[in-house]
N, C-alpha and C positions, 0 to 999 in steps of 0.2 A: 503494500500499499504506500503511495507516495505521500510526501509531506502535505501537499495541497488537499488531498482527500482527508488526511488526519484532521487538518484544521476544520474542514466542513462539518465533521462530526462532533466538534466541540463548541459549535456556535450557540450562543445563548441571546436571549432578547436584549440584554444589556450591551451586546456588541453592535447593535443596529446604530446607523448614523441617521440623523434627522432628515437627510435628503433621500433616504430610502423608502420613505412612505409619507403619505399626506397626513396632516394632523388629525383628520377624522379617524384614521386607523389606530392612532395612539390609544384610543379608548380600549381597543381589543388587545393590542400589543402589550399595554400596561398591565393586563390581567394575566400574563404569563410569568410564572415564577422562573427565576434564574437558577433554581435548584438543579434543573436538568437541562440537557442540550436539546436542540431542535428535534433531533431524530428520537431521542428518548421520550420527550414530551409528546410527540405525535403518537408514539406507542402507548404511553401510560394514560394520557388524558382520555382517550376513547373508552378505555376500560373503566376509569373513574366515573365517567358520564353514564355508562351502561348500568354500573352498580347503583348510581344515584337514582336512575329511572326505575330500576327493579325494586327499589325500596319506597317508592311513592305508593300511597294507598290507591287501591283500584278506583275508588270514587273520584279521584283527582285527574284521571287521564283525560277526561273531556271537560274539565272545569276551566271556566274563563273567569278571571278576577274582575273583569269589567266588559262591557259590550264592545265587540270588535277586537278584543285581545285574543291572543293565540292560546290554544290548549297545548298540553305537553306533546301531543301527537303533531300538532302544527309546528311546534318548535323543532322537533326531531326531523320532520320533513324538510323544514327550512335549513337546518344544519346540513342535511345531505345535499340539498340543491346548492347551497352556497359553497360547500366544500368542493363539489365538482366544478363549479365556476372558478373558484380560487385556484384549484389544481390546474385547470385548463389555462388559466392566465399564467401560472408559474411555468407550464410546459412552453407556452408561446414565447415568454420572455427568455427562458433558458436557451431556447433555440435561436435566439437573437432576432426574433420576429419584430420588426419595427412598425408594424401596423398598430394603430390605436384601436383598443378594444372597447366595445360599448359597455355600459353598465346594465343592470337589470333591476326590475321592480319587484322587490321582495314580497310586498303585500299581494301583488297579482299572482305571483308564483304560489304563495300559500293558498290563496283563493282557488286556484286552478287544481291544486294537487289532491284535494279531497282526502287528506290525511285521516279524518274522522272515520273513514270506511276501512281503514287498515288496522291490523292489530299491532299492539305495542312490540310484540316479538318480531313481527315482520319488519317494522320500522328500525328496530335495533339491529337486526341482522344486516339490513341494507347499510345502515350506518357503519357497522364494523367492516363490511366488505368495501365500501367506498374508502374508509380510512386505511384499510390494507393497501388499496391501490395507491393512495396518496403517499403512504409511507414508502413503497417501492419506488415511486416516482422521485421523491426527495432523496432517497438513498442513491439514486442513479445519477444525480446532478454532481458535476465536478464543483470544486471551490470557485472557479471562474464563472460557471453557470449560476451559482447561487448569488453572486454579486451583481449579475446582470439586472438591468432596469428597463422596464417597459411602461406603457401608458395604458391604463384601463379607467373607464368612468372619468376621464379627463384628469387623472392623477397618475403621477409617476410612482412606481413601486418596485422594489427589488424582489427577486425570486425568494430569497430567505425571509424577507418581511411578509411575503404572502404565507409562507409556512407558519410563522408566528401568529399571523392574523387568523388562520384556520383554528388554531388552538385557543387563542383569546376570544374569538367569536363564540366558540362552544362555551367557554368559561362564563362569558358575559350572559348568555341565555340561561345557563344553569343557575347563576346567582339571582337573576331576575325572577325565574320561577320559584326558587327557594324563598325569596323575600315576599313575593306577592301571592303566592299560592299555598305555600306550606308554613310561612312564618307566623 
């Protein structure tokens, strides 16, 4: 294993530079602990989230704390969709694609997904499979690729910042659900 590859496996959110992501994404990136590396946290955080969901009382799976707010099923589907989009962006940026990528309307995605009709187990299985694919994708990136920057939603972002955003985005939604629905 080369030195460059070794460096990439030791990246932590504190290594990110301000020019690697838009201020909006700091909300997510700041929710990632520096206890683990990017690769470790991609592995650990999905298991932590699945365990969290499995401990939610059954009567809370379709609970909305206010009109128009998402259920835990909606949140899981949103995490799946967003992770796929962020991983796609990471792939494009890592491959040095200079095309600007569009954003997506998360509320419209949730409305169209009909997560309410799916079982929790089905959603969690899909989340785990998507994370496994994301993990393999990030493990495949060289150090040079992780530092590459592209544009999506009119914001510049590095590949490695996208990885930390995936984790922080998941942590954010877990915290909101804990506070609003279980607190």
